[in-house]
C-alpha positions, -999 to +999 in steps of 0.1 A: -704-840+726-672-824+738-640-844+742-605-833+753-573-843+735-546-859+756-530-832+778-497-816+769-481-807+802-458-778+810-458-742+823-469-715+799-463-677+796-490-668+771-526-681+770-545-676+738-583-677+734-599-676+700-603-694+667-582-722+654-595-729+620-590-737+583-583-708+559-591-704+522-574-675+504-587-659+473-566-636+451-590-610+435-561-592+419-564-619+392-592-623+367-609-646+374-600-647+412-579-677+422-586-695+454-559-714+473-562-737+503-568-751+527-542-735+550-539-738+588-552-706+603-574-688+629-560-659+648-554-679+680-539-708+660-516-685+640-503-667+671-499-700+689-478-715+661-456-684+654-451-675+691-441-711+699-416-711+671-401-680+687-397-699+720-427-685+739-445-711+760-481-711+748-514-725+762-543-726+738-580-724+745-604-730+716-630-754+702-625-774+670-650-794+650-652-829+638-632-823+605-603-804+621-571-814+602-551-840+621-520-825+606-528-792+623-530-809+657-497-827+649-481-793+642-493-778+674-481-808+694-447-807+677-443-771+688-452-781+724-483-759+726-503-768+757-535-783+743-552-793+775-579-767+768-584-774+731-618-789+730-634-809+703-671-807+694-678-837+671-714-825+663-703-796+640-677-789+614-647-769+624-644-731+620-634-717+586-623-684+572-624-673+536-602-643+528-602-624+496-573-600+489-580-571+465-558-549+443-553-523+471-541-549+495-573-549+516-590-581+526-626-593+531-631-621+556-660-645+557-660-664+590-679-695+599-676-697+637-688-732+640-681-747+674-664-715+686-697-699+697-709-674+724-713-702+750-676-713+750-662-713+785-630-727+801-622-736+837-602-714+859-573-738+856-568-725+820-552-692+833-531-708+861-495-699+859-499-676+829-485-641+826-504-629+796-538-637+781-545-628+745-582-627+738-587-628+700-615-634+676-649-648+686-683-638+697-686-610+723-701-630+752-674-656+751-645-632+746-657-608+774-660-638+798-624-649+789-611-613+794-628-611+828-614-644+838-579-632+830-583-599+847-597-615+879-568-639+878-543-611+878-530-616+842-521-589+817-549-591+792-547-582+755-579-577+735-577-584+698-612-589+683-602-585+647-629-585+620-655-596+646-654-561+661-674-547+632-696-577+628-707-585+663-697-559+689-720-532+704-707-502+724-714-520+757-696-551+746-665-532+736-664-512+768-668-544+789-639-560+770-616-530+772-623-525+809-608-559+815-578-554+793-544-539+795-536-539+757-558-533+726-546-546+692-563-532+661-556-523+625-566-490+611-601-501+600-608-517+633-596-486+651-622-466+632-649-491+642-638-489+678-639-451+679-673-451+662-688-476+687-675-455+716-684-421+700-648-410+703-628-388+679-593-397+689-575-429+697-562-412+728-597-417+743-590-454+744-562-448+770-590-441+795-598-478+792-565-495+784-529-488+791-515-497+757-529-494+722-511-509+692-524-500+658-510-519+627-509-500+594-497-525+569-470-510+547-470-478+568-458-496+599-475-495+633-483-471+661-476-478+698-497-455+721-494-452+758-499-424+784-462-417+779-469-407+743-468-422+708-441-441+690-442-448+653-427-481+643-417-482+606-426-512+585-397-535+574-394-532+536-397-564+516-390-571+479-425-585+472-457-589+491-470-624+482-499-627+507-508-603+536-529-630+553-517-635+589-493-605+590-511-590+620-509-624+638-472-627+631-468-591+644-485-601+677-463-632+679-432-610+676-445-587+704-449-617+727-415-630+718-401-597+731-423-596+762-413-631+772-377-620+772-383-587+790-378-563+760-392-528+762-425-525+745-411-503+716-386-531+708-413-557+711-432-538+683-400-538+662-399-575+666-435-577+656-428-556+625-400-580+615-421-611+620-449-595+599-425-586+571-414-623+568-450-636+569-462-615+539-434-628+516-451-663+516-485-677+510-504-687+541-506-673+576-480-695+593-452-695+569-429-668+584-397-672+605-390-705+620-372-696+652-363-670+678-327-671+665-338-659+630-360-632+645-334-620+669-307-619+641-329-596+620-337-574+651-301-569+659-294-560+623-320-532+624-309-520+658-272-519+648 
């Protein structure tokens, strides 16, 4: 049975579709590996939390299970995230993600989708008044439907399938999603998967399907690719990397903080790099900067 939490009213700039789940983080650099958790997580949940802290009005669409942490709901409500489209399925347990970090900084993710399955749909009212729709992790059928919904509603759509790209997408799924999208967010491994699925050699091939490609490269920064050319965004150096979990989601939150305020895309990516650099200095995916004022201060110091 599905139930809806009490509506949180208000206009939103950014709609986010995808997982809001519980994370468990294992550190395989230690012998034996050490597991920590639970942490609040999920790509959609992480972006919703961080972007809201940066002052971006956010509306969230996801399905949670019967054991979803009440404290997580309390956090989302405290940040004034619009939760009218956060559904609850009390017949299954909530989505979880177990992440293992290895010596080289790479991560392996084991995802239990739970209630966030291929049949998830939301009414047209979800996209009303939005400027951007961020379609993140989930099964292809549901994500493609959400992307089409955003495109047909005149929104700018960003596609960000994460680890699900390699696990669940076929060539026709990826093409369908990209044809409905304006932006494509990937890391380097996901870019390789995308090019393999499409039978393409160069990331420039993707510009036939989307206007903007953003590739994150961990400690080597990120790459912004448009038909105007490529811009390399350097990583922000940090004293110590404590936990890379959620760095990409923090990056995306910084990008949307800039877009909300009308910044050029290159500067939005710089904001993203700053947000990511703060995230990786703490354990957990939602432990970065607490406000737009902090993010802007660091941005102005870099641009000086």
